[in-house]
N, C-alpha and C positions, 0 to 999 in steps of 0.2 A: 076144514073137513078132512078126515083121514082118507088116504087112498084106498084103504081096505073097505071102507064103507061105500065107495063108489063102484058101481057096476057099469062097466063100459065095454063096448065093442069097438075095437080099433081097426082101422082100414088103412092099408098102405098101397095105393095104386101105382102102377107103372103106366105112364101115359105115352102115347105116340103123338108127336107133333111135327109139323113141317118146319123147315128152317125159318119161315116167316112167323112161326108161333101158332099156326092154325091147328087146333086139336083134330087128330084122326081117330082117336078112341083109346080105350083101356086095353093094354096088352096083358096085364096081370093085376090081381088084387089080392093082397095077403091080408087075411082077417084073423084076429085073435082077441082073447081076453086074458087078463093077467091072473095068474094062479095065486090064490090067497095063501096057499101052503108055503110057497117059496118067496113071497113078497119080502123084500129087504135083505135077502140072502146075497152073499158075495158070489156072483156068477162068473167071475173071471176064469175060474178053473173048469167051467162047463164046456163041453164041445160046442162049436158054433151052431150045429144043428139043433141044439136045445135052447138057443138064445133067440130073443126077438130080432137080433141083428141078422138072422137068417133071411129076413124079408128082402134085404138088399141083394143077397146072392141069388135068391130065387127070381127076383125081378130081372136081374141081369141075365140069368139063364133063359128066361122067356124071350128076351131080346136076341140072344145068341141063336135060339131055335128059329126065330123069324128071319134073322139075317141069313141063315143057311139056305132058306127058300127064296130069298129076295136079294140075290148077289149083286144086282145093279143099284142097290140102295145103300147109301152111307148111313150107318147106325152109330149113334153116340149116346152112351148112357151117362146122364148127368145126375150127380148125387150130392147131398149136403154133408156136413161134418160127421154125422152119425155113421156114414159109410166109410170113414177113414179106418178101415179094418184090414189088417195084414192078410187074413184069410181071403178076403174079397179080392185083393190085388193078385194073390197067387193064382186063384181060380180064373180071374179075368184074363190073365196072360195066356191062358189056354184057348182063348177065343179071339184070334187076331182079326176076325171079320167085324168085331164091335170095338169101337174106340170108347174110352171112358174118361170122365173128368170128375174128380172128387174135390170138394172144398176141404182142405187139410185141417185137421183138428189137433194134431200132435207134432211136436218138434222131434221128428224121428232121428235115430242114429244112422249114420251112413257108414258104408264099408270102410271108407278112408279114415274114419275116426271122428270127424266133425259132425255137426247136426244140420238138418235140413234148413232151418231158418237162417243159420249163419252162412251156409253155402249160397242160398238164394239172395241174401243181402249183397253179396259180391259178384253175383252172376252177371253176364253181359246183358245190357239193355237190348231188347229185341224190337221195341217199338212203343208207341203210345196209343191209348184208346181214349177218345173224347166223347162225352155224352152229356146231356142235360139231366140232372137229377130233378125229378118232379117235386113240386112244392108239397110240404106236409104241414100239419097243424103247427103254427108258430115258427115255421121255417120256409122261407121263399125258395123257389126253384133256383138252381145254380149250375154253372158249368163245372164239370169234373174232368180232370185229365189224369189218367192212370198211366204210370210207367210200368211196362211189362218186362220182366226179367225171366229168363228160362235157362235151364241147364239139365243135361242128362245126369242122373244120380242113381246110386244103388242103395236102397234102403236095407238095413240089416238089423232086424230086431233081435233082442236077446233070445237065444234058443230057437230062432226061426230061420227059414230059408231066405236068402237075399232076393229082392225084387228090384229090377231095373226099370226106372220110369223117367219121363221127362217132366220135371217139376217147373211150375210157373209161379211167379209172384206178381200180382197186380197191386200197385200201391199208389195212393194219391199223395204226391210229394208235398204239395202246398194246397190247402193247409194240411199239416201232418195228420194222417189217419192211420188206424190199425190196418196193416196189410192183409189182403186175402191171398192165401197160398193154395194152389191146386195141384193135384197129382193126376195128370191124365194118363 
């Protein structure tokens, strides 16, 4: 079925939860439908305000607004790969009262000339995280040990302002799995 024939309302909620995972409520909900006129267009040249990606920035802004009124609360904005957006990182640095953690999607260029993935592969080991991965259909539960590496880096996109972040890599060394890299 063609996406153009589908009429959908999309919702992107920003949820507040406790460190134990208890939901506190919805801080923000970004709602939209896709425009048939611009469907399939190359939107890379569009300003961030005109893109669906803006939902990540607005959700973060709602957290920053709340954090300003609740200074005794630690705020951490957690986002998936879709939020690996340079504009998000630039704006988020302007709100030091909110920490952020993004699952990286891109092997970004660093100021020093190398790339994020290469740098993290050689970064110092900061520790290990062990947990049991629950069973899934046709796969039993199993013990997972992730090696965590971290290093302070400066991301420098072509034509963009540099952004300094602490980058983390969590990787299951045995059996070898694809690493998850984060930009907090």
